[in-house]
GULORO-252220 format. One record per residue (C-alpha): residue number from 1; chain; x, z, y. Coordinates in steps of 0.001 Angstrom, whole numbers, always signed. Layout:
resi chain east up north
NUM A X Z Y
...
This chain:
resi chain east up north
1 A +45080 +93743 +135779
2 A +46663 +97101 +136604
3 A +44629 +100162 +137543
4 A +45039 +100967 +141213
5 A +46235 +104186 +142725
6 A +44466 +105873 +145624
7 A +40764 +105459 +145018
8 A +37794 +107591 +144068
9 A +34813 +106787 +141879
10 A +31359 +106959 +143482
11 A +27868 +106557 +142068
12 A +26417 +103274 +140766
13 A +29910 +102081 +139703
14 A +31066 +101873 +143301
15 A +34586 +102912 +144286
16 A +36123 +104084 +147532
17 A +39604 +102646 +148167
18 A +41927 +105166 +149853
19 A +44990 +102969 +150301
20 A +44481 +101834 +153889
21 A +42414 +102870 +156939
22 A +39628 +100404 +156114
23 A +38493 +102722 +153302
24 A +36596 +99921 +151581
25 A +33481 +100880 +149616
26 A +33579 +98333 +146804
27 A +30692 +97500 +144538
28 A +31197 +96639 +140879
29 A +32573 +93108 +140565
30 A +33594 +92932 +144238
31 A +36950 +93084 +146021
32 A +38232 +94930 +149053
33 A +38971 +93254 +152373
34 A +42546 +92565 +151236
35 A +41343 +90799 +148018
36 A +44010 +92675 +146077
37 A +41741 +95541 +144933
38 A +39034 +94589 +142449
39 A +36268 +96851 +141128
40 A +35766 +96114 +137438
41 A +33343 +98327 +135558
42 A +33587 +101125 +138122
43 A +37394 +101236 +138128
44 A +39640 +99833 +140845
45 A +42364 +97420 +139772
46 A +45351 +95888 +141524
47 A +44541 +92234 +140999
48 A +47895 +90712 +141943
49 A +50243 +93089 +140139
50 A +53481 +91213 +139268
51 A +52121 +87967 +140757
52 A +54334 +86594 +143533
53 A +53723 +83621 +145810
54 A +57403 +83143 +146629
55 A +60887 +84075 +145426
56 A +63773 +83438 +147818
57 A +67193 +84877 +148608
58 A +66888 +85277 +152378
59 A +69324 +86428 +155057
60 A +68397 +90010 +155948
61 A +68171 +88837 +159581
62 A +65121 +86745 +158655
63 A +62964 +89857 +158063
64 A +64000 +90490 +160909
65 A +66376 +93408 +160337
66 A +69390 +93369 +162646
67 A +70682 +96895 +162043
68 A +70597 +96931 +158254
69 A +73485 +95412 +156283
70 A +73998 +92526 +158735
71 A +75125 +89246 +157230
72 A +73853 +90005 +153728
73 A +71150 +88392 +151586
74 A +68106 +90016 +150017
75 A +65711 +88831 +147313
76 A +62362 +88287 +149054
77 A +59017 +88290 +147267
78 A +55365 +88627 +148264
79 A +51781 +88564 +147035
80 A +48535 +86952 +148113
81 A +46348 +88831 +150563
82 A +46399 +91074 +153616
83 A +44270 +93900 +154983
84 A +44261 +92516 +158533
85 A +42701 +89280 +159767
86 A +44970 +88321 +162654
87 A +43621 +85195 +164334
88 A +47187 +84086 +165112
89 A +48552 +84698 +161598
90 A +51798 +82787 +161151
91 A +51523 +82889 +157323
92 A +47781 +82382 +156966
93 A +48105 +79946 +154042
94 A +49256 +82829 +151822
95 A +47768 +85883 +153547
96 A +44281 +84551 +154316
97 A +44032 +82009 +151498
98 A +44904 +82154 +147808
99 A +48106 +80406 +146801
100 A +49530 +79712 +143332
101 A +51601 +82581 +141943
102 A +54419 +83158 +139484
103 A +54624 +86229 +137259
104 A +57576 +88466 +138081
105 A +57607 +91858 +136403
106 A +59402 +94762 +138101
107 A +62208 +94455 +135549
108 A +62512 +90711 +136197
109 A +62572 +91266 +139956
110 A +65479 +93690 +139649
111 A +67335 +91405 +137238
112 A +66850 +88462 +139615
113 A +68151 +90440 +142599
114 A +71243 +91444 +140624
115 A +71801 +87890 +139418
116 A +71570 +86553 +142990
117 A +73969 +89299 +144145
118 A +71359 +90416 +146670
119 A +71667 +93795 +148336
120 A +68146 +94535 +147137
121 A +64524 +93440 +147257
122 A +62359 +92744 +150312
123 A +58591 +92945 +149893
124 A +57506 +90504 +152568
125 A +55743 +87255 +153551
126 A +52264 +88869 +153390
127 A +51269 +92565 +153367
128 A +53246 +94520 +150735
129 A +51085 +97645 +150926
130 A +48270 +95621 +149319
131 A +50708 +95148 +146412
132 A +51203 +98894 +146345
133 A +51457 +99664 +142628
134 A +53842 +96804 +141978
135 A +56020 +97678 +144986
136 A +56181 +101324 +143897
137 A +57155 +100460 +140324
138 A +59686 +97830 +141388
139 A +61218 +99956 +144136
140 A +61848 +102799 +141691
141 A +63594 +100455 +139251
142 A +65565 +98832 +142058
143 A +66771 +102196 +143335
144 A +67934 +103132 +139832
145 A +69896 +99858 +139702
146 A +71644 +100608 +143001
147 A +69608 +98097 +145004
148 A +68030 +98547 +148438
149 A +64294 +98259 +149116
150 A +62941 +96690 +152308
151 A +59344 +96311 +153467
152 A +58100 +93882 +156104
153 A +54678 +95283 +156885
154 A +51832 +95606 +159371
155 A +51954 +99383 +158865
156 A +48208 +99561 +158218
157 A +48320 +102178 +155465
158 A +47118 +105730 +154905
159 A +49528 +108640 +155097
160 A +49475 +109759 +151447
161 A +50447 +106412 +149868
162 A +53014 +105829 +152600
163 A +54688 +109172 +151943
164 A +54720 +108578 +148178
165 A +56543 +105264 +148607
166 A +58987 +106192 +151377
167 A +61552 +108004 +149183
168 A +62323 +104612 +147606
169 A +62351 +102567 +150837
170 A +65582 +101987 +152737
171 A +64319 +99940 +155679
172 A +61129 +98609 +157228
173 A +60268 +96062 +159825
174 A +56820 +97048 +161091
175 A +54640 +94707 +163139
176 A +53374 +96533 +166210
177 A +50973 +93776 +167131
178 A +49817 +95233 +170419
179 A +49588 +98528 +172262
180 A +45864 +98059 +172872
181 A +43190 +99111 +170410
182 A +40890 +96331 +171676
183 A +43457 +93768 +170585
184 A +43666 +95267 +167101
185 A +39879 +95399 +166837
186 A +39022 +91943 +168212
187 A +42057 +89897 +167171
188 A +43318 +91620 +164019
189 A +40318 +93423 +162548
190 A +41974 +96848 +162560
191 A +42905 +99843 +164704
192 A +46063 +100746 +166597
193 A +46370 +104463 +165871
194 A +47066 +104249 +162102
195 A +49944 +101866 +162801
196 A +51474 +104215 +165365
197 A +51173 +107071 +162891
198 A +52838 +105020 +160148
199 A +55730 +104196 +162495
200 A +56207 +107875 +163329
201 A +56310 +108831 +159648
202 A +58491 +105925 +158519
203 A +61156 +106168 +161227
204 A +61825 +109764 +160208
205 A +62479 +108649 +156627
206 A +64246 +105261 +156738
207 A +65656 +102559 +158999
208 A +62801 +101107 +161084
209 A +62744 +98071 +163346
210 A +59657 +96874 +165193
211 A +58372 +93381 +165909
212 A +55770 +92392 +168509
213 A +54599 +88787 +168576
214 A +53730 +88081 +172212
215 A +50576 +85952 +172150
216 A +49922 +84079 +175367
217 A +47232 +85653 +177590
218 A +46416 +88444 +175110
219 A +49048 +91140 +174519
220 A +51701 +89830 +176924
221 A +50917 +91610 +180201
222 A +53768 +93563 +181723
223 A +51535 +96663 +181914
224 A +51124 +96562 +178152
225 A +54832 +95928 +177596
226 A +55597 +98975 +179734
227 A +53167 +101128 +177767
228 A +54517 +99894 +174431
229 A +58155 +100505 +175323
230 A +57363 +103888 +176896
231 A +55845 +104976 +173591
232 A +58838 +103756 +171570
233 A +61400 +105393 +173841
234 A +59659 +108758 +173503
235 A +59706 +108386 +169736
236 A +63284 +107125 +169406
237 A +65097 +104912 +171968
238 A +67422 +103612 +169227
239 A +64641 +101836 +167312
240 A +65406 +98092 +167563
241 A +62528 +96107 +169065
242 A +62032 +92383 +168456
243 A +59793 +90401 +170815
244 A +58881 +87212 +168980
245 A +57601 +83949 +170396
246 A +54097 +82918 +169310
247 A +53068 +79365 +168411
248 A +49436 +78253 +167845
249 A +48473 +78975 +164250
250 A +45391 +79671 +162138
251 A +42449 +80368 +164512
252 A +44427 +80930 +167706
253 A +44913 +77941 +170001
254 A +46478 +79647 +173027
255 A +49614 +77798 +174176
256 A +53049 +78919 +172922
257 A +54561 +81939 +174609
258 A +56505 +80824 +177698
259 A +60173 +81705 +177473
260 A +59878 +83408 +180860
261 A +57291 +85819 +179427
262 A +59617 +86801 +176602
263 A +62494 +87276 +179024
264 A +60423 +89480 +181343
265 A +59299 +91584 +178398
266 A +62897 +91815 +177196
267 A +64101 +92928 +180611
268 A +61476 +95680 +180786
269 A +62335 +96918 +177306
270 A +66103 +96797 +177869
271 A +65748 +99212 +180779
272 A +64412 +101804 +178341
273 A +65521 +100926 +174817
274 A +69048 +100409 +173529
275 A +68418 +97400 +171280
276 A +66015 +94608 +172207
277 A +65931 +91114 +170705
278 A +63986 +87898 +171323
279 A +62862 +85931 +168263
280 A +61701 +82346 +167661
281 A +63786 +81151 +170607
282 A +67012 +79145 +170801
283 A +68769 +81826 +172818
284 A +71905 +83082 +171108
285 A +72584 +85855 +173619
286 A +69198 +87526 +173082
287 A +69901 +87824 +169347
288 A +73269 +89545 +169660
289 A +73879 +93283 +169408
290 A +75770 +94957 +172245
291 A +77315 +98391 +172523
292 A +74904 +100514 +174585
293 A +77852 +102204 +176300
294 A +80640 +99681 +176995
295 A +78413 +96556 +176544
296 A +80855 +94688 +174315
297 A +79225 +92125 +172009
298 A +79370 +93750 +168572
299 A +77305 +91453 +166361
300 A +77030 +87765 +167125
301 A +74221 +85794 +165483
302 A +73431 +82113 +165283
303 A +69830 +81843 +164108
304 A +69581 +83980 +160966
305 A +73316 +83988 +160370
306 A +75962 +86468 +161517
307 A +79047 +84874 +163093
308 A +80867 +88079 +164040
309 A +80394 +91749 +163117
310 A +82570 +94424 +164749
311 A +80610 +97624 +164054
312 A +82466 +99938 +161676
313 A +80896 +103071 +160242
314 A +78149 +102843 +162870
315 A +80631 +103001 +165753
316 A +81775 +100654 +168478
317 A +85459 +99810 +167815
318 A +86242 +99899 +171547
319 A +84590 +103011 +172976
320 A +83612 +104725 +169689
321 A +79985 +105066 +170805
322 A +77423 +105527 +168037
323 A +75673 +102269 +167097
324 A +73013 +102685 +164380
325 A +73896 +99796 +162058
326 A +73472 +100764 +158412
327 A +75920 +99128 +156031
328 A +78548 +98483 +158705
């Protein structure tokens, strides 16, 4: 057990967790909605500190991050638990259920990343903000060792803990699950606005890419896609956006996303944003990066693997246009 950050002690040995917008009021002996915060004797503890459900050296494209050190590998680890309850969760066996874990101290995580010759450490698979203390400690050590830190997150976190962690984070892929608060409330058990605020804060501090899983007959209307992309373009039209294909999982039985729906969403987004990708589909063209000015194919991908990479120092080699690819 490791005492948690971001909580306050109340009366009767209750505590108020301040890590995420749920603001759980936790009685003695109970846990927060994410399971990772446990009230023991009137103190809040991070229950899964240094306990990981998986250790893998993944292609960075699997996160997905397409504009951050393309073609490299990153040590990927994650913990049990999540602070959302998405009915379509693609990783529900580890986020909504408890899975066996392996102890991996921050020092061991850094040593493993160096041994694997990874560019850094990705905190992923479930919700890394529920692993907050461990991620903070590990990210600081990783930065000192010259490694990069990546978070794959739902962005459902309060401003203060987010800002404390960001100086050690190099890139994030944030799930923007919908642009409708009703969807967040009914399908995910959360709220939209805190996620939008987290995206605003994070994109000003590190590389950010966004992923929206298009769930059939829920968040896939063209009106919503227009609203979502309008919001992103006002924030920063160079933020890469990934539309991902949904398949029935966990409690959601809606049919898989039709390819035509993904393509229509991609077409809408490409009229406004510079970099739009389609995930979970066997469509090579929709996973390639093109110069926004001269349209030459700059990065060619086959699945999670880079076949060709022409960007140099964040510039197109043909027309010299700026292309925001970190590590190029």
